[in-house]
N, C-alpha and C positions, 0 to 999 in steps of 0.2 A: 170940266176939269175937277170941279168940286165933287161931281158925281163919281168920277173915277177914284178920287181919294177915299170917298166914303165906301165904295165897293171894295177897295184894297184893304181898308181897315176891317171891314166885315169878314173878308176872306182870311186876313191875318188872325183875327180873333178866333175864327172857326178852327183854323189850323192849330193854334195854340191850345184851344180847348180839347181837340182830338189828341194832341200830343200828351197833354197832362193826364187825360183819361187813360191813355195807353200806359204811361208810366205808373199810374196808380194801380192798374190791373196787374201789371208785371210784379210790382211790389207786393200786392195782395196775394198773388199766386205763390211767390217765394216764401211768404210767411205761412200761408195756408197749408201747403203740402206737408211740411214737417209736422205741424200740429195735427193734421188728419192722420198721418202715418203713426204718430205717437199714440193717438187715441185708439187706433186699430190694433196696436201691438198687444198681444195677449200675455197676461201675467200668469205664471204657473206656480203651484205649490206642491210639496211632496206629500204623498199619502202616508198617514201614520195610523197605527191601530194598536190596541192592547190585546187583540186576539192573536195568540201565537200561531194559529193555523194559517193566518194570512201573512205568511213569512216573506213578504216582498214589499217593494215600494215602487212608485212611479209618479210622474208629474202630471197634474191635471189643472185646468184653468181654475183660478182662485174663486170664481163666482159659480162654479159647479158644486153640487152638494152630494157627498158620499153617504151611503146607507149600508149598514152591514146586516147580514142575515145568517142564520144557522138552520140546517134542516132538522126536522123532528123525526118523522118516520124514515126519512132517507138521510144518510149522513153526508153533509157537505157544509162548507163555509163559503160565504160569498160577500163581495162588496160591489155595489152598483153606484156609479157616479152619474147623477142626473145633470144634464146640460140644458141648452135652450129649449123652450117649449113652443111648439107650433099651435097657436091658439085656434086657428081655423080647423085643424084636424084633431085638436085636443090630444097631441102626442108630444112627449118629451124625448129628445135625443138622449141616449145613454151609453155608457161604457161599463161593462161588468167583467169581473174575474171570479170564477167559481172553482173551488178546490174540492176534489173528491178523491177518496182512496181507490186504488185499483182493486178490481175483483174479477172473478172468472168471466163475467159478462162483458168486460171491456177489452178492446184491442190492446196490443202491447206498445205500439208506436204512435207518435203524434200524427203521422200521416194516415194511419189506419183509423185513428179516432176521428180525424177530420172527414175521412171518406164515409164512415158510418153516420156521422152527423148530417152530412149532405144528403145521404140516402133517406134518413128519417125526415128531412125537410122537403122531400118530394111532394108532400101533400099541400105545400104552399101554392097558391094560385100563380100561374105563369112564371114559375121560378126559372131563373137563368143564371148560371155561373159566369161571371164576367171576367174573372182573373183568378189564378192560383199561382202564388209566388213564394219562394223561399225567403225567410227572414230570420233574424237573430232576436231572441228575447231572453234577457237575463243570462246571456252566454250560451243559450241553448238554441240549436237549429230547429226550425219548425216550418210548417207551411201555413200560409194565410190565404183563405178563400174569400173573395168578394163576390157577392151575388145579389140579385134583385128579385123582387116578387111583387105581387099586387095584394093589397089588403083593403078591407072596408073600413073607412074612417069617416067621422068619429065612431069609435067602437060602440056597439049596442044602441046607436041612435037611428031613428027612422029616416033621417036625411043622410045616412051614410052613403059614401060613394067610393069608387075604386081609386086608390092612391098608390102610386109607385113607391115601393120601399127599397131600402138598400142596407146591406149588412156585411160586416167583415168578421170572420170567425177563425180562430186558430187554437191549437193545443200545445202545451209544453209539459213534458214529463220530468219528474224529479223524484228520485227514490221510489217510494211506494204510492205516490200520488200523481194526479194529473191536474193541470190548470187549464180551464177553458176560458178564453177571453173573447168578448163580443162587443162590437161597436155597431149600434143600429139606430135607425130613424127613417124618416122619409128620404127619398132620393135627394131632395133639395137640402134638407138638413145635413145629410151626409156630405154633399158637395161643399157646403159652406164651412164644414168643420174638419175637412181631411187633414189639415195641419195639426189639429189636436190629436188625431189618431197617430200620426207620424211621431209626435212628441211623446206620446204614451209608450209606443213601441221602443223608441230610442232610449228612454229613461228607465224602462222597466228593469228591475234587478232584484235578485233574491237577497234577503238579509243574511 
């Protein structure tokens, strides 16, 4: 009889321990998920510049770093926003917008400019256009091409190897200028940051 009581108490204690552990796990999960989601939520800031040629704004992640450039022999103005770095491949994901004046050597429409750009990109190894779709940027209709290719990374290193790359490119026309925007990195970097590309496109507008 005493043995049965002891066995019952052990079973009772075990069940209570399992129940308490279950309650603790559920409580931890309820608290953990919102904190994790909050930590993963990307904060964006608006691009600002003193260069009147870069007459637009867009939102980019606050921890990304913008750098501005101007052409010397060739006339252009550009901003490149540097994102996360892939240390293994020594490559930084980036988004850029380059502004150039139209001239006789350029096509007239954004679709033709994109077509010419893709033709010039045929020298990239194993290039493949994955998608071409119509989008709106700054109130202008344009086409966005997403394509992949293979590059040797880390660049200029003896241990370089083939790495799958991915890029999104499109053009916007405005008055006598065209704007080329490019989002590029390794295929994995691109996949992890597609929401950033969507936010840039969504918030891009001319001043």
